[in-house]
Every structure is written in C-alpha cells, then in structure tokens.
C-alpha positions as a Markdown table, in Angstrom:
| # | Residue | x | y | z |
|---|---|---|---|---|
| 1 | Met | -0.2 | 0.2 | 0.0 |
| 2 | Pro | 1.5 | 3.5 | -0.9 |
| 3 | Leu | 1.9 | 5.9 | 1.7 |
| 4 | Val | 1.0 | 9.4 | 1.0 |
| 5 | Trp | 2.7 | 12.0 | 3.2 |
| 6 | Leu | 0.2 | 15.0 | 4.5 |
| 7 | Ser | 1.7 | 18.3 | 5.7 |
| 8 | Ala | -0.4 | 20.7 | 7.4 |
| 9 | Ser | -0.2 | 23.8 | 9.3 |
| 10 | Val | -1.4 | 23.6 | 13.2 |
| 11 | Gly | -0.7 | 26.4 | 15.6 |
| 12 | Gly | 2.2 | 27.8 | 13.2 |
| 13 | Arg | 3.8 | 24.8 | 13.1 |
| 14 | Cys | 4.4 | 22.2 | 9.9 |
| 15 | Val | 2.8 | 18.6 | 10.9 |
| 16 | Arg | 3.2 | 16.0 | 8.7 |
| 17 | Lys | 1.2 | 13.1 | 8.6 |
| 18 | His | 1.3 | 10.1 | 6.4 |
| 19 | Leu | -2.6 | 8.4 | 4.9 |
| 20 | Arg | -2.1 | 4.9 | 4.0 |
| 21 | Val | -4.2 | 4.3 | 0.7 |
| 22 | Ile | -6.0 | 1.1 | 0.2 |
| 23 | Ala | -6.1 | 1.6 | -3.6 |
| 24 | Arg | -4.6 | 3.3 | -6.1 |
| 25 | Pro | -4.9 | 6.8 | -5.5 |
| 26 | Ser | -7.0 | 8.3 | -8.5 |
| 27 | Leu | -6.1 | 11.6 | -10.4 |
| 28 | Ile | -9.1 | 13.0 | -8.3 |
| 29 | Thr | -7.5 | 11.8 | -5.1 |
| 30 | Val | -4.0 | 13.1 | -6.2 |
| 31 | Gly | -5.4 | 16.9 | -6.7 |
| 32 | Val | -7.1 | 16.8 | -3.6 |
| 33 | Ile | -3.8 | 16.1 | -1.4 |
| 34 | Ser | -1.9 | 18.6 | -3.8 |
| 35 | Val | -4.5 | 21.4 | -2.6 |
| 36 | Leu | -4.4 | 20.4 | 0.6 |
| 37 | Leu | -1.0 | 20.4 | 0.9 |
| 38 | Ala | -0.5 | 23.8 | -0.8 |
| 39 | Leu | -3.1 | 25.2 | 1.6 |
| 40 | Gly | -1.2 | 23.6 | 4.4 |
| 41 | Cys | 2.1 | 24.7 | 4.1 |
| 42 | Ser | 1.4 | 28.1 | 2.6 |
| 43 | Gly | 1.6 | 29.2 | 6.5 |
| 44 | Cys | 4.7 | 27.2 | 7.1 |
| 45 | Gly | 7.0 | 29.0 | 9.1 |
| 46 | Gly | 4.8 | 32.2 | 8.6 |
| 47 | Gly | 5.7 | 35.4 | 11.0 |
| 48 | Ala | 4.3 | 36.1 | 14.2 |
| 49 | Ala | 0.7 | 36.9 | 14.4 |
| 50 | Lys | 0.1 | 41.1 | 14.3 |
| 51 | Pro | -0.2 | 42.6 | 17.8 |
| 52 | Pro | -3.8 | 43.9 | 18.7 |
| 53 | Pro | -4.3 | 47.5 | 18.2 |
| 54 | Lys | -3.8 | 49.8 | 21.1 |
| 55 | Pro | -6.6 | 51.1 | 23.1 |
| 56 | Thr | -7.5 | 54.7 | 22.6 |
| 57 | His | -7.4 | 56.8 | 25.8 |
| 58 | His | -10.1 | 59.8 | 25.6 |
| 59 | Val | -8.8 | 62.8 | 27.3 |
| 60 | Arg | -11.4 | 64.3 | 29.4 |
| 61 | Pro | -12.4 | 67.8 | 28.6 |
| 62 | Trp | -11.1 | 70.6 | 31.1 |
| 63 | Lys | -13.8 | 72.1 | 33.0 |
| 64 | Pro | -13.8 | 75.8 | 34.8 |
| 65 | Gly | -13.1 | 75.4 | 38.5 |
| 66 | Glu | -10.3 | 72.7 | 37.6 |
| 67 | Arg | -6.7 | 73.8 | 37.9 |
| 68 | Ala | -5.0 | 74.3 | 34.3 |
| 69 | Thr | -1.7 | 73.2 | 33.4 |
| 70 | Ala | 0.3 | 74.4 | 30.1 |
| 71 | Lys | -1.1 | 71.2 | 28.9 |
| 72 | Thr | -4.6 | 71.8 | 29.3 |
| 73 | Asp | -6.9 | 72.6 | 26.2 |
| 74 | Val | -8.5 | 75.9 | 26.7 |
| 75 | Cys | -10.3 | 76.4 | 23.3 |
| 76 | Thr | -13.6 | 75.0 | 24.4 |
| 77 | Pro | -16.9 | 75.6 | 22.7 |
| 78 | Arg | -18.0 | 78.1 | 25.4 |
| 79 | Gly | -15.0 | 80.4 | 24.8 |
| 80 | Arg | -15.6 | 79.9 | 21.0 |
| 81 | Ala | -19.2 | 81.0 | 21.4 |
| 82 | Ala | -18.4 | 84.0 | 23.3 |
| 83 | Phe | -15.9 | 85.3 | 20.9 |
| 84 | Ala | -18.2 | 85.0 | 18.0 |
| 85 | Lys | -21.1 | 86.5 | 20.0 |
| 86 | Gly | -18.6 | 89.5 | 20.7 |
| 87 | Val | -17.5 | 90.1 | 17.3 |
| 88 | Gly | -20.7 | 89.5 | 15.5 |
| 89 | Val | -20.1 | 86.2 | 13.6 |
| 90 | Ala | -21.4 | 82.5 | 13.6 |
| 91 | Pro | -19.7 | 80.2 | 15.8 |
| 92 | Gly | -18.5 | 78.1 | 12.5 |
| 93 | Ala | -16.7 | 81.5 | 11.0 |
| 94 | Val | -14.3 | 81.4 | 14.2 |
| 95 | Arg | -10.6 | 79.9 | 14.0 |
| 96 | Glu | -9.2 | 79.1 | 17.0 |
| 97 | Arg | -5.3 | 78.0 | 17.6 |
| 98 | Arg | -4.4 | 76.4 | 20.9 |
| 99 | Thr | -0.6 | 77.5 | 22.0 |
| 100 | Ile | 1.0 | 78.2 | 25.4 |
| 101 | Ala | 1.6 | 82.1 | 26.6 |
| 102 | Arg | 4.9 | 83.4 | 27.3 |
| 103 | Ser | 4.1 | 83.1 | 31.3 |
| 104 | Gly | 3.6 | 79.5 | 30.3 |
| 105 | Ala | -0.1 | 79.2 | 30.6 |
| 106 | Ala | -2.3 | 77.2 | 28.7 |
| 107 | Glu | -3.8 | 79.4 | 26.2 |
| 108 | Cys | -6.3 | 79.6 | 23.1 |
| 109 | Val | -6.0 | 82.5 | 20.4 |
| 110 | Phe | -9.4 | 83.1 | 18.7 |
| 111 | Ser | -9.9 | 84.9 | 15.4 |
| 112 | Ala | -12.5 | 85.9 | 13.0 |
| 113 | Gly | -11.4 | 88.4 | 10.2 |
| 114 | Arg | -9.3 | 91.2 | 11.2 |
| 115 | Val | -10.6 | 90.6 | 14.9 |
| 116 | Val | -8.1 | 88.6 | 17.0 |
| 117 | Ala | -8.0 | 87.7 | 21.1 |
| 118 | Ser | -6.4 | 85.5 | 23.1 |
| 119 | Leu | -7.7 | 83.5 | 26.2 |
| 120 | Ser | -5.1 | 82.0 | 28.8 |
| 121 | Val | -5.8 | 80.0 | 32.0 |
| 122 | Ser | -3.2 | 79.9 | 34.6 |
| 123 | Gly | -3.3 | 77.6 | 37.4 |
| 124 | Ala | -0.1 | 78.9 | 39.2 |
| 125 | Pro | -0.8 | 79.2 | 43.0 |
| 126 | Glu | -2.1 | 82.7 | 44.4 |
| 127 | Ala | -4.1 | 83.4 | 41.3 |
| 128 | Tyr | -6.0 | 86.3 | 43.5 |
| 129 | Ala | -2.8 | 87.9 | 45.1 |
| 130 | Val | -1.1 | 87.8 | 41.9 |
| 131 | Leu | -4.1 | 89.8 | 40.2 |
| 132 | Glu | -4.4 | 91.9 | 43.2 |
| 133 | Arg | -0.8 | 93.1 | 43.1 |
| 134 | Gln | -0.9 | 93.6 | 39.3 |
| 135 | Ala | -3.9 | 95.8 | 39.6 |
| 136 | Glu | -2.0 | 97.9 | 42.4 |
| 137 | Glu | 1.1 | 98.1 | 40.8 |
| 138 | Gln | -0.6 | 99.6 | 37.6 |
| 139 | Ala | -2.4 | 102.1 | 39.7 |
| 140 | Gln | 0.7 | 103.7 | 41.5 |
| 141 | Ile | 1.5 | 107.1 | 40.2 |
| 142 | Phe | 5.6 | 107.7 | 40.0 |
| 143 | Gly | 6.7 | 111.2 | 40.7 |
| 144 | Gly | 3.0 | 112.6 | 40.4 |
| 145 | Lys | 3.1 | 111.8 | 36.7 |
| 146 | Arg | 1.0 | 108.6 | 35.5 |
| 147 | Phe | 2.8 | 106.7 | 32.4 |
| 148 | Thr | -0.2 | 104.0 | 31.7 |
| 149 | Pro | -3.9 | 104.0 | 32.0 |
| 150 | Ala | -4.9 | 102.8 | 35.5 |
| 151 | Pro | -6.7 | 99.6 | 35.8 |
| 152 | Gln | -10.6 | 99.9 | 35.6 |
| 153 | Leu | -12.5 | 97.3 | 38.1 |
| 154 | Ile | -15.0 | 95.2 | 36.4 |
| 155 | Thr | -18.1 | 94.1 | 39.0 |
| 156 | Gly | -20.1 | 91.0 | 38.4 |
| 157 | Leu | -17.0 | 88.9 | 37.0 |
| 158 | Gly | -15.3 | 86.4 | 39.4 |
| 159 | Val | -14.1 | 87.5 | 42.8 |
| 160 | Asp | -12.5 | 90.9 | 41.1 |
| 161 | Ala | -11.7 | 91.5 | 37.6 |
| 162 | Tyr | -9.7 | 94.3 | 35.9 |
| 163 | Trp | -9.8 | 96.1 | 32.4 |
| 164 | Phe | -5.9 | 96.8 | 31.8 |
| 165 | Pro | -6.1 | 99.3 | 29.3 |
| 166 | Ala | -2.4 | 99.4 | 28.7 |
| 167 | Gln | -2.4 | 95.8 | 28.1 |
| 168 | Gln | -5.9 | 95.7 | 26.3 |
| 169 | Gln | -6.8 | 92.8 | 28.4 |
| 170 | Val | -9.4 | 91.6 | 31.3 |
| 171 | Met | -8.0 | 89.6 | 34.4 |
| 172 | Thr | -10.4 | 87.8 | 36.7 |
| 173 | Thr | -10.0 | 84.8 | 38.7 |
| 174 | Glu | -12.1 | 82.7 | 41.2 |
| 175 | Gly | -9.4 | 81.8 | 43.2 |
| 176 | Val | -8.2 | 78.3 | 41.4 |
| 177 | Asn | -7.2 | 80.0 | 38.2 |
| 178 | Leu | -6.0 | 83.1 | 36.7 |
| 179 | Ile | -7.9 | 83.9 | 33.5 |
| 180 | Thr | -6.5 | 86.6 | 31.3 |
| 181 | Ala | -8.4 | 87.8 | 28.0 |
| 182 | Thr | -6.4 | 89.9 | 26.0 |
| 183 | Ile | -7.4 | 91.8 | 22.4 |
| 184 | Val | -5.0 | 91.3 | 20.1 |
| 185 | His | -6.0 | 93.3 | 17.4 |
| 186 | Trp | -9.3 | 94.9 | 16.6 |
| 187 | Arg | -8.7 | 98.1 | 14.7 |
| 188 | His | -11.1 | 100.9 | 14.4 |
| 189 | Thr | -13.3 | 99.8 | 17.3 |
| 190 | Arg | -14.2 | 101.8 | 20.6 |
| 191 | Val | -12.3 | 100.9 | 24.1 |
| 192 | Ala | -15.4 | 100.2 | 25.5 |
| 193 | Arg | -16.4 | 97.1 | 22.9 |
| 194 | Arg | -12.9 | 95.6 | 23.3 |
| 195 | Arg | -13.5 | 95.6 | 27.1 |
| 196 | Thr | -16.6 | 94.1 | 27.1 |
| 197 | Leu | -15.3 | 91.4 | 24.3 |
| 198 | Gly | -12.7 | 90.6 | 27.0 |
| 199 | Thr | -15.1 | 90.4 | 29.5 |
| 200 | Ala | -17.5 | 88.2 | 27.5 |
| 201 | Leu | -14.4 | 85.8 | 26.9 |
| 202 | Ala | -13.3 | 85.7 | 30.0 |
| 203 | Arg | -16.6 | 84.8 | 32.0 |
| 204 | Pro | -17.0 | 80.9 | 30.7 |
| 205 | Tyr | -13.7 | 79.8 | 31.9 |
| 206 | Leu | -14.8 | 81.0 | 35.4 |
| 207 | Gly | -15.5 | 78.3 | 38.0 |
| 208 | Arg | -17.1 | 78.5 | 41.5 |
| 209 | Ile | -15.2 | 80.9 | 43.7 |
| 210 | Asp | -13.1 | 79.1 | 46.3 |
| 211 | Lys | -12.9 | 81.7 | 49.2 |
| 212 | Ala | -10.2 | 79.4 | 50.8 |
| 213 | Leu | -7.9 | 80.8 | 48.1 |
| 214 | Leu | -8.3 | 84.2 | 48.5 |
| 215 | Arg | -5.2 | 85.5 | 50.2 |
| 216 | Gly | -4.0 | 89.0 | 50.3 |
| 217 | Pro | -2.1 | 90.6 | 47.6 |
| 218 | Ala | 1.5 | 89.1 | 46.9 |
| 219 | Pro | 4.7 | 90.6 | 48.6 |
| 220 | Ala | 6.5 | 92.7 | 45.9 |
C-alpha cells in the first residue's frame, strides 16, 4: 500500500502525517491532496501574528474650576461661542489655535476676520494675590505723573476683575485659576467694545469661587 505524506499547518508549525491509501490513488485523489498540501504549507514558518491595536485613551475635556496646566486645552466651545457673539459672527466662522502663553499658561487664540483675541488660563498658586498685586502696581503714580492708564474695576466677574487699558486685557479669577483675555487686534473699534469682548470671553472660564484660596496681595 502506498503511503502519501500530508503536511498541514497547525498552530504555526508544519505537521507531517501519512495516510495509508488502500487503493491506487486516482487523479482526483492526487488533486485533492495537492490542494491540501498547498493550503497547509502556505503558512509554514509564517511570521508572528500582528499585535492587537492599542486602545485609544480619550482625554476628558477641562472644566472651569479645575486647576489648569500648560497642557490644558482651553479652546472650548463656550469660549468660541463667547468670542463669536462679541464679534458678531457665527461660531463656525471663528478660527482657534491652541498654544502656550509667555507666562507658561495654557492659551487659545481666537480669530475671525481682522479680530484676534487670546484667552489664557494659569493654574499657578495665589491667583487672587497675583491679580490684586498687578492692579495695585499699575494704579500707582510715580513722581506725580501717570505713565500708563489706571486699571478699571469690572464688577460681577469672578472675585475681582480688571480691565488693563495698557495691555488691552481683562484679568479675573475665582481663586483657582488666573484668567486673562487679551484683545490682540481689533482696529477702528472703541475701547468700550474691546473691554466688553474681553469680559465676555473670560466669563465662561470661571468656576465657582473658592474663598479658601482668596489670600491678600503677593509681596513685592
């Protein structure tokens, strides 16, 4: 009785088995065996299986009131909507760019047409003290002469809020983060409207006031 050797791939290895054929193999039998050999040994010595894809980790969006870091994404839908409303355009017409401010705070730059404004959120300690210190310093007069316009108090925004005309920015805090909205470029527009835009842009980034963090001005 002739022996017919059959190779097949099992668990990545080639396994050879023999089948005892009682009768002389016909052409059909030989054809079937050839197909089985081709299919079985096509994977002999094959490479290792591909590793499964790595799971995707979704980062939870930042929420106002949470301490921000330089990696925080502050380009939020509410910020975009506030900027769009202040400028008078549809939210879809607003472009935004995520970046880091010179202070190291997380920042988002909003623009529509020729209007550009930036919004930064700093989670550094003593946000309230830093805000009050800057307001006091810019309110001082040296030698009986003022070199920069005095900051203007804004009521109803955070713990305290000021419009700094020299920097064209609104600064405020709820005690956790120092929020700064700066009008970078808006030509032929009255100061009052720029101040209104800065106020509206900063508002969505405020969380609940944390009175435990409200400490006096930082030492000079």
